[in-house]
N, CA and C of each residue as an Amber inpcrd file, in Angstrom:
protein
   273
   0.8370000  -1.1770000   0.0000000   0.0000000   0.0000000   0.0000000
   0.8830000   1.2420000   0.0000000   0.3220000   2.3500000  -0.3540000
   1.0580000   3.6130000  -0.3690000   0.3610000   4.6260000   0.5330000
   1.1600000   5.5210000   1.0850000   0.6590000   6.6570000   1.8440000
   1.1570000   7.9000000   1.1210000   0.2390000   8.8020000   0.8100000
   0.5860000  10.0820000   0.1920000   0.4940000  11.1500000   1.2700000
   1.6010000  11.8670000   1.4800000   1.6200000  12.9030000   2.5250000
   2.1600000  14.2030000   1.9530000   1.7740000  15.2930000   2.5690000
   2.2230000  16.6060000   2.1370000   2.6540000  17.4380000   3.3350000
   3.4960000  18.4030000   3.0540000   3.9350000  19.3170000   4.0930000
   4.6000000  20.5280000   3.4790000   4.7290000  21.5860000   4.2630000
   5.4080000  22.8140000   3.8550000   6.8240000  22.7800000   4.4240000
   7.7770000  23.1920000   3.5910000   9.1760000  23.2130000   4.0140000
   9.7530000  24.6030000   3.8270000  10.8050000  24.8930000   4.5890000
  11.4920000  26.1760000   4.4700000  12.5220000  26.1430000   3.3490000
  13.2570000  25.0240000   3.2420000  14.3530000  24.9060000   2.2840000
  14.4980000  23.4240000   1.9210000  14.5050000  23.1110000   0.6200000
  14.5390000  21.7020000   0.2300000  15.8270000  21.0070000   0.6840000
  16.9720000  21.6310000   0.5190000  18.2270000  20.9710000   0.8930000
  18.2710000  20.6630000   2.3860000  17.7880000  21.5830000   3.1880000
  17.7090000  21.3320000   4.6430000  16.7730000  20.1540000   4.9030000
  15.5960000  20.1780000   4.2770000  14.6390000  19.0890000   4.4340000
  15.2770000  17.7560000   4.0280000  15.8680000  17.7210000   2.8370000
  16.4260000  16.4720000   2.3200000  17.5480000  15.9430000   3.2080000
  18.3570000  16.8290000   3.7610000  19.4440000  16.4110000   4.6350000
  18.9620000  15.6120000   5.8360000  17.8090000  15.9440000   6.3560000
  17.2400000  15.2180000   7.5060000  16.3630000  14.0600000   7.0310000
  15.5430000  14.2880000   6.0080000  14.6380000  13.2590000   5.4850000
  15.4080000  12.0120000   5.0590000  16.5610000  12.2120000   4.4210000
  17.3220000  11.0870000   3.8720000  18.2500000  10.4140000   4.8850000
  18.3220000  10.9460000   6.1050000  19.1980000  10.3690000   7.1270000
  18.3930000   9.9740000   8.3690000  18.2610000  10.9130000   9.3200000
  17.5150000  10.6190000  10.5530000  16.0760000  10.2200000  10.2600000
  15.4490000  10.9010000   9.3270000  14.0700000  10.5700000   8.9680000
  13.9600000   9.1710000   8.3800000  14.9020000   8.8190000   7.5140000
  14.8880000   7.4920000   6.8850000  15.0580000   6.3900000   7.9320000
  15.9430000   6.6080000   8.8930000  16.1410000   5.6140000   9.9570000
  14.8410000   5.3850000  10.7290000  14.1690000   6.4740000  11.0850000
  12.9110000   6.3560000  11.8340000  11.8260000   5.6900000  10.9890000
  11.7470000   6.0490000   9.7060000  10.7330000   5.4300000   8.8450000
  10.9620000   3.9290000   8.7410000  12.2260000   3.5180000   8.5900000
  12.5370000   2.0750000   8.5310000  12.1010000   1.3680000   9.8190000
  12.3370000   2.0140000  10.9680000  11.9180000   1.4320000  12.2520000
  10.4170000   1.1450000  12.2720000   9.6530000   1.9470000  11.5440000
   8.1990000   1.8140000  11.5420000   7.6770000   1.1090000  10.2920000
   8.5720000   0.4570000   9.5430000   8.1540000  -0.4100000   8.4470000
   8.0790000   0.1970000   7.0700000   8.5320000   1.4350000   6.8890000
   8.5190000   2.0250000   5.5550000   9.5120000   1.2970000   4.6580000
   9.1050000   1.0740000   3.4100000   9.9660000   0.3930000   2.4500000
  10.5580000   1.3530000   1.4260000  10.2490000   2.6450000   1.5450000
  10.8160000   3.6270000   0.6290000   9.9020000   4.8190000   0.4660000
  10.4140000   5.8320000  -0.2540000   9.6510000   7.0570000  -0.4430000
  10.1010000   7.7560000  -1.7200000   9.1630000   8.4400000  -2.3390000
   9.4430000   9.2910000  -3.4940000   8.9520000  10.6870000  -3.1510000
   9.8180000  11.6840000  -3.3510000   9.5160000  13.0630000  -2.9550000
   9.2700000  13.9050000  -4.2120000   8.1910000  14.7000000  -4.1740000
   7.8130000  15.5710000  -5.2850000   7.6100000  16.9910000  -4.7670000
   7.9390000  17.9700000  -5.6130000   7.6380000  19.3690000  -5.2890000
   6.2990000  19.7170000  -5.9180000   5.4730000  20.4160000  -5.1810000
   4.1750000  20.8560000  -5.6830000   4.4160000  21.8560000  -6.8220000
   3.8120000  21.6580000  -8.0100000   4.0610000  22.5790000  -9.1180000
   3.4670000  23.9720000  -8.9040000   2.5700000  24.1020000  -7.9450000
   1.9310000  25.3870000  -7.6900000   2.4620000  26.1100000  -6.4550000
   3.3750000  25.4550000  -5.7180000   3.8660000  26.0310000  -4.4600000
   5.2510000  25.4690000  -4.1720000   6.3060000  26.2610000  -4.4150000
   7.6890000  25.8020000  -4.2110000   7.9820000  25.3700000  -2.7830000
   7.2010000  25.8340000  -1.8360000   7.4200000  25.4940000  -0.4370000
   6.6550000  24.2610000   0.0230000   5.9460000  23.5960000  -0.8920000
   5.1710000  22.4020000  -0.5240000   5.7570000  21.1870000  -1.2320000
   5.9090000  20.1150000  -0.4620000   6.3310000  18.8420000  -1.0390000
   5.2340000  17.8050000  -0.8500000   5.2630000  16.8190000  -1.7050000
   4.3870000  15.6540000  -1.6250000   5.2920000  14.4370000  -1.5890000
   4.9940000  13.4770000  -0.7140000   5.8070000  12.2700000  -0.6040000
   4.8950000  11.0580000  -0.7010000   5.2840000  10.1300000  -1.5780000
   4.5840000   8.8500000  -1.6980000   5.4460000   7.8240000  -0.9720000
   4.9020000   7.2820000   0.1050000   5.6120000   6.2820000   0.9040000
   5.1090000   4.8890000   0.5640000   6.0160000   3.9300000   0.4860000
   5.6560000   2.5210000   0.3800000   5.5100000   2.0380000   1.8210000
   4.2530000   2.1100000   2.3110000   4.0200000   1.9450000   3.7360000
   2.5600000   1.5980000   3.9610000   2.2630000   0.9240000   5.0290000
   0.8510000   0.7010000   5.3550000   0.3840000   1.7560000   6.3630000
  -0.9250000   1.8840000   6.4860000  -1.4970000   2.9380000   7.3350000
  -1.0810000   2.7850000   8.7950000  -0.9630000   1.5510000   9.2830000
  -0.5680000   1.3450000  10.6810000   0.8580000   1.8340000  10.9340000
   1.7680000   1.5260000  10.0160000   3.1530000   1.9840000  10.1430000
   3.2380000   3.4980000  10.1340000   2.4520000   4.1150000   9.2500000
   2.4050000   5.5860000   9.1900000   1.9570000   6.1500000  10.5310000
   0.9140000   5.5840000  11.1090000   0.3790000   6.1020000  12.3740000
   1.3860000   5.9650000  13.5160000   2.0950000   4.8330000  13.5850000
   3.0830000   4.6850000  14.6600000   4.2610000   5.6340000  14.4510000
   4.6250000   5.8850000  13.1960000   5.6840000   6.8300000  12.8770000
   5.3040000   8.2430000  13.3270000   4.1230000   8.6980000  12.9560000
   3.6620000  10.0390000  13.3220000   3.5710000  10.1890000  14.8430000
   3.2040000   9.1110000  15.5360000   3.0590000   9.1570000  16.9960000
   4.3900000   8.9930000  17.7380000   5.4530000   8.6310000  17.0330000
   6.7530000   8.4140000  17.6730000   7.1950000   9.7130000  18.3630000
   7.5460000   9.6630000  19.6500000   7.8940000  10.8820000  20.3840000
   9.1580000  11.5790000  19.8670000   9.9830000  10.9020000  19.0760000
  11.1780000  11.5260000  18.5170000  10.8720000  12.3830000  17.2820000
   9.7050000  12.1700000  16.6710000   9.4360000  12.8050000  15.3840000
   9.2590000  14.3220000  15.4260000   8.6200000  14.9280000  16.4210000
   8.5000000  16.3930000  16.3880000   9.8520000  17.0960000  16.2530000
  10.8700000  16.6360000  16.9590000  12.1970000  17.2560000  16.8730000
  12.8220000  17.0210000  15.4970000  12.6180000  15.8370000  14.9390000
  13.1560000  15.5450000  13.6090000  12.4510000  16.4010000  12.5590000
  11.1290000  16.5190000  12.6600000  10.4000000  17.3900000  11.7350000
  10.9270000  18.8210000  11.8320000  11.1380000  19.2950000  13.0450000
  11.6250000  20.6570000  13.2450000  13.0220000  20.8250000  12.6470000
  13.9150000  19.8470000  12.8780000  15.2710000  19.9080000  12.3170000
  15.2470000  19.9920000  10.7920000  14.2500000  19.3490000  10.1720000
  14.1740000  19.3100000   8.7080000  13.6180000  20.6050000   8.1180000
  13.0940000  21.4830000   8.9650000  12.4780000  22.7030000   8.4700000
  11.0470000  22.4990000   8.0150000  10.4890000  21.3410000   8.3370000
   9.0870000  21.0840000   8.0240000   8.2290000  21.9580000   8.9250000
   7.2700000  22.6370000   8.3500000   6.4220000  23.5540000   9.1030000
   5.2040000  22.8040000   9.6300000   5.4030000  22.1040000  10.7260000
   4.3560000  21.2630000  11.3100000   4.4800000  19.8410000  10.8010000
   3.7890000  18.9130000  11.4240000   3.8770000  17.5140000  10.9900000
   3.2470000  17.3330000   9.6080000   3.7430000  16.3630000   8.8430000
   3.1420000  16.1040000   7.5350000   1.7160000  15.5840000   7.6990000
   0.9180000  15.8160000   6.7000000  -0.4790000  15.3740000   6.6970000
  -0.6580000  14.3330000   5.6060000  -1.2710000  13.2100000   5.9600000
  -1.5570000  12.1700000   4.9680000  -2.8380000  12.5200000   4.2300000
  -2.8080000  12.3150000   2.9240000  -4.0070000  12.5050000   2.1210000
  -4.9800000  11.3640000   2.4150000  -6.2540000  11.6450000   2.3420000
  -7.2690000  10.6300000   2.5830000  -7.4240000   9.7530000   1.3420000
  -7.2260000   8.4470000   1.4990000  -7.4230000   7.5060000   0.3950000
  -8.9170000   7.3300000   0.1640000  -9.3290000   7.4440000  -1.0750000
 -10.7410000   7.3070000  -1.3950000 -11.0500000   6.0090000  -2.1180000
 -10.3860000   5.7590000  -3.2520000 -10.6680000   4.5580000  -4.0470000
  -9.4730000   4.2210000  -4.9170000  -9.4660000   2.9880000  -5.3970000
  -8.4690000   2.5330000  -6.3650000  -9.1790000   2.1320000  -7.6540000
  -8.4230000   2.1930000  -8.7520000  -8.9560000   1.7970000 -10.0420000
  -7.8490000   1.0750000 -10.7940000  -8.1740000   0.0240000 -11.5300000
  -7.1670000  -0.7820000 -12.2060000  -6.6000000  -0.1550000 -13.4740000
  -7.2820000   0.8040000 -14.0550000  -6.8170000   1.3690000 -15.3280000
  -5.8800000   2.5320000 -15.1240000
């Protein structure tokens, strides 16, 4: 399954420096199998991330007491928000 999340960042390089190191370690602890990061075409300060993760792993990650400090170190403006999954289609 995938989790799509979004957040506002101050600076991409600062974000990536933490996301790809401390953030990656924490995500692995909670069962993430990878992530793809996209910049919003309408807002340079917004990123979208597609995680190879299940909803339970995402929830334990967000609830991890270490995450607020890691989010802050990355320049993320508040915790990321997961998009609500509505439906899937085969085509």
